[in-house]
Rosetta silent file (secondary structure, phi, psi, omega in degrees, C-alpha in Angstrom):
SEQUENCE: MINLQAVSKRYPGGSDVLAGVDLQIAGGEMVVMLGPSGAGKSTLLKLMGGIERASAGTVELFGQDTARLDPGRLALVRQQIGLIFEDFKLLADRSALDNVMVPLEIAGYSLAEARRRARAALEKVGLGAREKARPASLSGGEQQRLCIARAVVSRPALILADEPTGNLDAGQAASIADMLRAFHAVGTTVVVATHDPVFRDRLQGRAVHVEAGAVRATDTAANRKGVTR
SCORE:     score description
SCORE:     0.000 S_00000001
   1 L     0.000  -44.475  177.785  -22.497  184.036   32.132 S_00000001
   2 E  -123.585  130.045 -179.296  -23.903  184.783   28.650 S_00000001
   3 E  -138.212  110.902  177.489  -27.613  185.072   28.001 S_00000001
   4 E  -109.269  127.022 -179.135  -29.025  186.017   24.596 S_00000001
   5 E  -128.755  119.609  177.372  -32.789  186.355   24.293 S_00000001
   6 E    50.278   43.949 -174.185  -34.601  187.035   21.002 S_00000001
   7 E   -83.971  130.502  173.437  -31.474  188.732   19.656 S_00000001
   8 E  -127.948  152.452  177.575  -31.455  190.227   16.161 S_00000001
   9 E  -140.639  124.784  177.153  -28.796  192.241   14.381 S_00000001
  10 E  -130.202  129.285  175.948  -29.253  194.339   11.269 S_00000001
  11 L   -88.904  151.168 -178.208  -26.597  196.547    9.737 S_00000001
  12 L   -52.144  129.133  177.488  -27.662  199.806    8.039 S_00000001
  13 L    77.161    6.120 -177.242  -28.995  199.156    4.560 S_00000001
  14 L  -122.779  179.860  176.690  -28.815  195.391    4.944 S_00000001
  15 L   -89.337  176.116 -179.581  -30.911  192.418    5.916 S_00000001
  16 E   -67.347  124.817  173.036  -30.910  190.714    9.305 S_00000001
  17 E   -80.249  -36.633  174.372  -27.573  189.032   10.053 S_00000001
  18 E  -127.903  145.900 -178.642  -29.139  187.463   13.155 S_00000001
  19 E  -142.923  110.323  173.513  -32.836  186.917   13.769 S_00000001
  20 E    63.055   42.634 -177.498  -34.421  185.886   17.064 S_00000001
  21 E   -81.650  128.222  170.621  -31.411  184.091   18.579 S_00000001
  22 E  -115.753  125.595 -178.610  -31.805  182.518   22.012 S_00000001
  23 E  -157.569  131.796  176.673  -28.611  181.128   23.536 S_00000001
  24 E  -122.524  134.698  177.850  -27.345  180.583   27.063 S_00000001
  25 E  -128.184  122.210 -177.793  -23.753  179.786   27.999 S_00000001
  26 L   -84.435  155.564  175.925  -22.879  178.932   31.590 S_00000001
  27 E   -60.233  132.636  178.560  -19.691  179.886   33.365 S_00000001
  28 L    92.877   -0.407  179.650  -17.005  177.256   32.825 S_00000001
  29 L   -81.832  156.032  164.624  -18.381  175.870   29.552 S_00000001
  30 E  -110.678  115.766 -177.465  -16.526  175.118   26.355 S_00000001
  31 E  -123.319  132.781  179.037  -18.868  176.006   23.474 S_00000001
  32 E  -117.652  117.497  177.745  -18.103  175.626   19.771 S_00000001
  33 E   -90.930  117.303 -178.003  -20.301  177.499   17.289 S_00000001
  34 E  -106.658  144.252  177.461  -20.367  175.643   13.977 S_00000001
  35 L   164.459  160.201 -178.941  -21.656  176.946   10.677 S_00000001
  36 L   -70.956  166.599  175.279  -20.659  178.082    7.188 S_00000001
  37 L   -58.361  137.531 -179.360  -19.146  181.478    6.411 S_00000001
  38 L    86.120    1.643 -177.989  -21.822  184.165    6.614 S_00000001
  39 L   -72.980  -22.965 -178.217  -23.994  182.186    9.031 S_00000001
  40 L   116.546    5.084 -177.117  -23.699  184.854   11.743 S_00000001
  41 H   -62.823  -46.833 -178.093  -21.080  183.289   14.017 S_00000001
  42 H   -63.839  -39.062  178.293  -18.729  186.281   13.994 S_00000001
  43 H   -64.550  -40.468  176.330  -21.587  188.688   14.704 S_00000001
  44 H   -58.864  -43.670  179.071  -22.655  186.557   17.659 S_00000001
  45 H   -63.379  -40.203  179.251  -19.128  186.723   19.066 S_00000001
  46 H   -63.943  -36.414  176.225  -19.038  190.507   18.641 S_00000001
  47 H   -68.525  -41.650  178.679  -22.292  190.807   20.583 S_00000001
  48 H   -65.737  -29.167 -179.948  -20.956  188.490   23.307 S_00000001
  49 L   -89.016    0.449 -179.446  -17.781  190.571   23.497 S_00000001
  50 L    71.608   16.103  179.788  -19.617  193.875   23.795 S_00000001
  51 L   -77.912  -36.597  177.447  -18.018  195.039   20.539 S_00000001
  52 L  -129.135  162.837  178.788  -21.408  195.591   18.905 S_00000001
  53 L  -111.649  148.367 -179.779  -24.932  196.025   20.212 S_00000001
  54 L   -69.853  149.136  173.979  -28.001  194.065   19.191 S_00000001
  55 L   -76.908  -28.762  177.653  -30.660  195.704   17.031 S_00000001
  56 E  -155.077  158.213 -179.559  -33.313  193.921   19.090 S_00000001
  57 E    90.513 -174.526 -174.444  -33.458  191.532   22.014 S_00000001
  58 E  -122.352  132.183  174.002  -31.318  191.246   25.131 S_00000001
  59 E  -119.412  113.038  178.169  -27.619  190.448   25.506 S_00000001
  60 E  -109.026  130.025  174.727  -26.532  189.818   29.100 S_00000001
  61 E  -121.267  126.606 -179.656  -22.861  189.379   30.027 S_00000001
  62 L    52.840   36.744  176.867  -21.929  188.460   33.597 S_00000001
  63 L    79.845    7.490 -178.286  -25.539  189.190   34.565 S_00000001
  64 E  -117.773  133.856  177.573  -25.571  192.699   33.070 S_00000001
  65 E   -74.806  113.082 -174.502  -27.679  193.901   30.137 S_00000001
  66 H   -62.925  -26.925 -179.581  -25.126  195.419   27.757 S_00000001
  67 H   -68.760  -20.354 -177.971  -27.718  197.784   26.276 S_00000001
  68 H   -97.232   -1.020 -177.158  -28.068  199.468   29.678 S_00000001
  69 L   -92.173  135.279  173.035  -24.348  199.964   30.277 S_00000001
  70 L   -76.390  166.573 -175.076  -22.663  203.281   29.620 S_00000001
  71 H   -54.613  -36.972 -179.375  -19.311  203.148   27.759 S_00000001
  72 H   -66.433  -44.915  179.653  -17.278  203.199   30.977 S_00000001
  73 H   -70.046  -35.638  177.273  -19.130  200.299   32.582 S_00000001
  74 H   -64.801  -37.632  177.997  -19.106  198.350   29.326 S_00000001
  75 H   -62.268  -37.683  177.816  -15.320  198.801   29.140 S_00000001
  76 H   -65.683  -39.944  176.978  -15.003  197.265   32.615 S_00000001
  77 H   -62.882  -42.056 -176.903  -17.073  194.275   31.529 S_00000001
  78 H   -68.423  -20.115  176.727  -14.914  193.853   28.428 S_00000001
  79 L   -68.092  -15.854  177.636  -11.773  193.706   30.570 S_00000001
  80 L   -89.045    3.046 -174.160  -13.019  190.284   31.714 S_00000001
  81 E  -119.958  131.844  173.262  -13.037  189.024   28.112 S_00000001
  82 E  -102.115  128.104 -175.055  -10.134  187.820   25.974 S_00000001
  83 E  -110.956  131.507  175.910  -10.694  188.204   22.231 S_00000001
  84 E  -121.842  115.105 -174.804   -8.985  186.159   19.494 S_00000001
  85 L   -99.795  150.859  178.345   -9.696  187.419   15.972 S_00000001
  86 L   -62.873  -36.743 -177.821   -9.355  185.555   12.672 S_00000001
  87 L   -97.247   18.876  172.930   -7.345  188.438   11.174 S_00000001
  88 L    69.654  -50.194 -177.384   -5.178  188.784   14.333 S_00000001
  89 L    53.571   41.449  175.886   -5.535  192.615   14.661 S_00000001
  90 L   -84.130  153.934  179.843   -1.970  192.848   15.918 S_00000001
  91 L   -86.323  111.468 -171.990   -0.151  196.190   16.083 S_00000001
  92 L   -64.970  -27.486 -175.429    2.419  196.063   13.281 S_00000001
  93 L   -92.442    8.800  179.708    4.672  198.753   14.739 S_00000001
  94 L  -120.558  154.359  177.630    5.043  197.037   18.129 S_00000001
  95 L   -72.017  169.900  176.720    7.014  194.008   19.254 S_00000001
  96 H   -57.780  -44.369  179.268    5.367  190.772   20.342 S_00000001
  97 H   -60.773  -45.738 -179.073    5.918  191.754   23.971 S_00000001
  98 H   -63.798  -36.857  177.982    4.389  195.191   23.458 S_00000001
  99 H   -61.900  -42.574 -178.306    1.351  193.675   21.712 S_00000001
 100 H   -71.120  -27.210 -178.877    0.688  191.381   24.661 S_00000001
 101 H   -74.122  -18.495 -173.246    1.113  194.245   27.132 S_00000001
 102 H   -52.867  -51.485 -179.129   -1.697  196.327   25.573 S_00000001
 103 H   -60.583  -32.786 -179.826   -4.624  194.881   27.627 S_00000001
 104 H   -72.331  -36.943  176.667   -2.609  195.285   30.835 S_00000001
 105 H   -64.172  -41.380  178.398   -1.754  198.900   30.026 S_00000001
 106 H   -63.694  -36.641 -179.101   -5.443  199.613   29.429 S_00000001
 107 H   -77.390   -7.581  175.186   -6.281  197.959   32.762 S_00000001
 108 L    93.382   16.274  177.359   -3.809  200.229   34.566 S_00000001
 109 L   -69.752  151.626  174.701   -1.024  197.814   35.470 S_00000001
 110 L   -65.892  158.441 -178.916    2.428  199.252   36.140 S_00000001
 111 H   -59.975  -42.343 -178.650    4.943  198.928   33.323 S_00000001
 112 H   -64.565  -43.536 -179.281    7.047  196.442   35.290 S_00000001
 113 H   -69.710  -37.286  178.454    4.071  194.225   36.170 S_00000001
 114 H   -63.098  -42.121  178.034    2.718  194.408   32.615 S_00000001
 115 H   -64.099  -42.443 -179.187    6.080  193.252   31.260 S_00000001
 116 H   -60.982  -47.290 -178.739    6.288  190.424   33.779 S_00000001
 117 H   -68.463  -38.838  179.895    2.836  189.122   32.954 S_00000001
 118 H   -64.525  -41.345  178.540    3.300  189.556   29.215 S_00000001
 119 H   -64.011  -39.569  178.359    6.535  187.580   29.266 S_00000001
 120 H   -63.854  -39.103  178.711    4.822  184.793   31.224 S_00000001
 121 H   -66.513  -40.720  177.986    2.002  184.692   28.655 S_00000001
 122 H   -63.856  -40.344  177.227    4.475  184.510   25.773 S_00000001
 123 H   -61.649  -39.120 -176.943    6.278  181.630   27.481 S_00000001
 124 H   -63.368  -32.634 -179.152    2.946  179.821   27.907 S_00000001
 125 L  -100.413   10.971  174.875    2.288  179.878   24.156 S_00000001
 126 L    79.360   24.829 -179.238    5.885  179.044   23.215 S_00000001
 127 L  -119.158   21.324 -178.289    6.968  182.504   22.075 S_00000001
 128 H   -58.111  -33.047 -178.270    9.269  183.471   24.923 S_00000001
 129 H   -83.691   -4.477 -176.579   12.248  183.715   22.586 S_00000001
 130 H  -113.083   22.298 -173.137   10.378  185.948   20.112 S_00000001
 131 L   -63.178  -26.386 -178.799    9.344  188.787   22.419 S_00000001
 132 L   -89.889   -7.160 -175.693   11.249  191.414   20.408 S_00000001
 133 L   -73.129  142.986  172.644    9.909  190.264   17.027 S_00000001
 134 L   -82.338  152.248 -178.161    7.425  192.387   15.069 S_00000001
 135 H   -52.139  -37.708 -176.920    4.260  190.576   13.882 S_00000001
 136 H   -63.083  -22.857 -178.757    5.337  190.700   10.217 S_00000001
 137 H   -90.599   -0.774  179.899    8.375  188.540   11.008 S_00000001
 138 L   -97.713  150.939  175.212    6.269  185.806   12.630 S_00000001
 139 L   -71.446  169.793  178.455    4.640  182.881   10.836 S_00000001
 140 H   -58.953  -43.023  178.477    0.858  182.569   10.682 S_00000001
 141 H   -64.765  -39.334  178.626    0.868  180.054   13.524 S_00000001
 142 H   -67.003  -39.466  177.083    3.129  182.261   15.631 S_00000001
 143 H   -62.777  -39.170  178.795    0.895  185.261   15.029 S_00000001
 144 H   -66.998  -39.259  177.195   -2.117  183.245   16.163 S_00000001
 145 H   -66.960  -34.862  175.268   -0.285  182.139   19.309 S_00000001
 146 H   -62.996  -41.141  178.098    0.665  185.772   19.918 S_00000001
 147 H   -62.466  -38.802  177.878   -2.995  186.683   19.622 S_00000001
 148 H   -66.276  -42.868  178.179   -3.843  184.000   22.190 S_00000001
 149 H   -58.406  -43.794  178.514   -1.167  185.306   24.572 S_00000001
 150 H   -63.270  -37.128 -178.083   -2.656  188.794   24.315 S_00000001
 151 H   -69.236  -32.352 -173.117   -6.141  187.392   24.920 S_00000001
 152 H  -102.988   -5.065 -171.829   -5.228  185.497   28.087 S_00000001
 153 L   -61.821  -30.671 -179.751   -2.606  187.787   29.637 S_00000001
 154 L   -91.381   10.854  178.292   -5.150  189.519   31.877 S_00000001
 155 L    54.504   60.138 -176.460   -6.540  186.135   32.997 S_00000001
 156 L   -70.505  156.581  175.334  -10.031  186.737   31.617 S_00000001
 157 L   -79.225  -20.367 -174.458  -13.094  184.852   32.783 S_00000001
 158 E  -137.811  131.512  173.353  -14.228  184.458   29.166 S_00000001
 159 E  -114.514  128.186  175.448  -12.326  183.790   25.917 S_00000001
 160 E  -115.010  122.811 -176.154  -14.036  184.415   22.574 S_00000001
 161 E  -124.757  123.853 -178.496  -12.224  183.025   19.528 S_00000001
 162 E  -104.970  109.118 -179.250  -13.291  183.673   15.928 S_00000001
 163 L    45.427   57.841 -173.987  -11.958  181.036   13.491 S_00000001
 164 L   -67.286  -10.268 -179.803   -8.706  180.719   15.477 S_00000001
 165 L  -114.904   15.722  178.841   -7.280  178.129   13.074 S_00000001
 166 L   -57.658  130.099  176.902   -8.079  179.851    9.777 S_00000001
 167 L    67.312   15.902  177.311   -5.280  179.265    7.227 S_00000001
 168 L  -104.744  153.414  178.549   -3.257  177.113    9.659 S_00000001
 169 L   -78.307  173.497 -173.160   -2.090  173.576    9.013 S_00000001
 170 H   -61.231  -38.756 -179.921   -3.403  170.582   10.958 S_00000001
 171 H   -65.749  -43.574  178.171   -0.496  170.540   13.405 S_00000001
 172 H   -65.054  -39.899  178.859   -0.831  174.230   14.240 S_00000001
 173 H   -62.798  -41.309  179.150   -4.607  173.848   14.604 S_00000001
 174 H   -63.555  -39.707  179.832   -4.140  170.953   17.012 S_00000001
 175 H   -63.432  -42.434 -179.954   -1.702  173.009   19.084 S_00000001
 176 H   -68.144  -38.835  176.234   -4.167  175.898   19.365 S_00000001
 177 H   -60.097  -42.595  179.578   -6.990  173.524   20.308 S_00000001
 178 H   -63.703  -38.640  177.219   -4.814  172.089   23.081 S_00000001
 179 H   -62.663  -45.995 -179.236   -4.074  175.606   24.387 S_00000001
 180 H   -64.054  -37.688  177.442   -7.769  176.509   24.495 S_00000001
 181 H   -65.760  -36.208  179.092   -8.564  173.248   26.284 S_00000001
 182 H   -65.139  -41.484  177.546   -5.856  173.992   28.851 S_00000001
 183 H   -65.854  -40.053  178.084   -7.377  177.390   29.633 S_00000001
 184 H   -63.364  -35.946 -177.136  -10.821  175.796   29.860 S_00000001
 185 H   -63.023  -23.730  179.592   -9.473  173.133   32.223 S_00000001
 186 L   -99.265   14.739  171.243   -8.657  175.786   34.841 S_00000001
 187 L   106.343   -1.950  179.593  -12.181  177.237   34.746 S_00000001
 188 L   -75.182  135.537  173.396  -12.119  179.751   31.897 S_00000001
 189 E   -77.834  131.342 -177.122  -15.261  179.895   29.774 S_00000001
 190 E  -126.990  127.705  175.661  -14.325  179.436   26.107 S_00000001
 191 E  -124.722  121.958 -175.254  -16.542  180.157   23.095 S_00000001
 192 E  -121.821  134.388  171.884  -15.112  179.361   19.668 S_00000001
 193 E  -103.837  128.492 -179.540  -16.580  180.022   16.209 S_00000001
 194 E  -154.099  156.684  172.080  -15.391  177.663   13.486 S_00000001
 195 L  -104.625    4.394 -172.402  -16.515  175.982   10.296 S_00000001
 196 L  -103.144  105.342 -179.494  -14.179  173.035   10.958 S_00000001
 197 H   -65.903  -25.754  177.616  -15.845  169.997   12.627 S_00000001
 198 H   -66.037  -42.706  177.318  -12.430  168.351   13.157 S_00000001
 199 H   -63.256  -41.057  177.838  -11.320  171.311   15.269 S_00000001
 200 H   -59.929  -43.631 -179.038  -14.591  171.128   17.192 S_00000001
 201 H   -62.786  -35.696  179.353  -14.040  167.446   17.945 S_00000001
 202 H   -69.426  -34.267  178.848  -10.573  168.192   19.326 S_00000001
 203 H   -71.339  -28.611  177.544  -11.993  170.897   21.610 S_00000001
 204 L    61.247   37.489  179.882  -14.608  168.435   22.942 S_00000001
 205 L  -104.739  179.955  174.535  -17.094  171.199   23.741 S_00000001
 206 E   -71.969  130.647 -178.669  -20.829  171.699   23.338 S_00000001
 207 E   -93.231  131.525  173.481  -21.685  172.330   19.699 S_00000001
 208 E  -117.941  119.419 -175.649  -24.038  175.152   18.730 S_00000001
 209 E   -95.211  121.568 -177.595  -25.052  175.029   15.064 S_00000001
 210 E  -113.234  131.720 -179.209  -25.627  178.424   13.444 S_00000001
 211 E  -148.030  127.784  175.837  -27.243  178.770   10.039 S_00000001
 212 L    51.500   43.584  174.480  -28.631  181.803    8.193 S_00000001
 213 L    79.067   12.761 -179.204  -28.578  183.992   11.292 S_00000001
 214 E  -136.743  152.489  173.006  -30.310  181.539   13.616 S_00000001
 215 E   -84.268  111.098 -175.242  -29.312  178.860   16.105 S_00000001
 216 E   -87.171  -31.294 -178.643  -30.621  175.691   14.473 S_00000001
 217 E  -162.325  153.124  174.993  -29.458  173.148   17.031 S_00000001
 218 E  -139.293  127.126 -179.390  -27.355  172.821   20.140 S_00000001
 219 L   -71.437  160.049  170.720  -25.813  169.576   21.375 S_00000001
 220 L   -63.992  135.593 -178.614  -26.006  168.435   24.968 S_00000001
 221 L   -55.129  132.981 -177.197  -23.013  169.897   26.823 S_00000001
 222 L   -89.284  -24.177 -175.290  -20.139  167.410   26.739 S_00000001
 223 L  -142.584   84.910 -179.661  -18.109  168.761   29.640 S_00000001
 224 L  -100.919   11.219  179.655  -20.041  170.453   32.403 S_00000001
 225 L   -60.896  123.933  178.901  -17.734  169.334   35.203 S_00000001
 226 L    81.779    4.210 -177.688  -17.240  172.280   37.509 S_00000001
 227 L   -71.180  137.508  175.811  -19.727  174.459   35.605 S_00000001
 228 E  -122.776  149.357 -179.273  -21.366  177.228   37.606 S_00000001
 229 L  -106.548    0.000    0.000  -24.319  179.328   36.589 S_00000001
């Protein structure tokens, strides 16, 4: 599903954030990228999500080289991906329901169907009673669950989560780990970046250790049941 070969990333005026990364992730895997802040985990997720392009090397998503895709085709690929950001990136002027509806509106769903699916997603993450609430009125844990609902509402084949438990307490972190495991259990590929080994242990996925812009080690996959390549 994801194939990175000799991938490097350099931002203008800076040094290499990633250098020569090789990483393969099969469909149906749960993968946890571990490493300190600044190691390159977030940049890897952005490349996997088609948000940014590599400076060198090849990034393949769903068998397609992202560097060869025009913006329209890349947008179609990205519709198969659910993104969960550390800073939420929620729309402050919209309700919880409206925030979750955004990916469906982009995909061309009717208003009625988008509302139906968004409400079902909110119920799944325990926010059914808060659909009219604006993000600012939600707690940090509720905002993170809202972000998860938005990420999964279109039933993506791939979920990418960047530090999904940042600034949350242990109970909230455990709840989010359980949600991600539930999505993985029904066949969704999940890739999570975290610096928290306790969270990784709860996810029970394959660990990929990232340090100074390189993949230093990768554990043997812990749960390949049902994995397809």
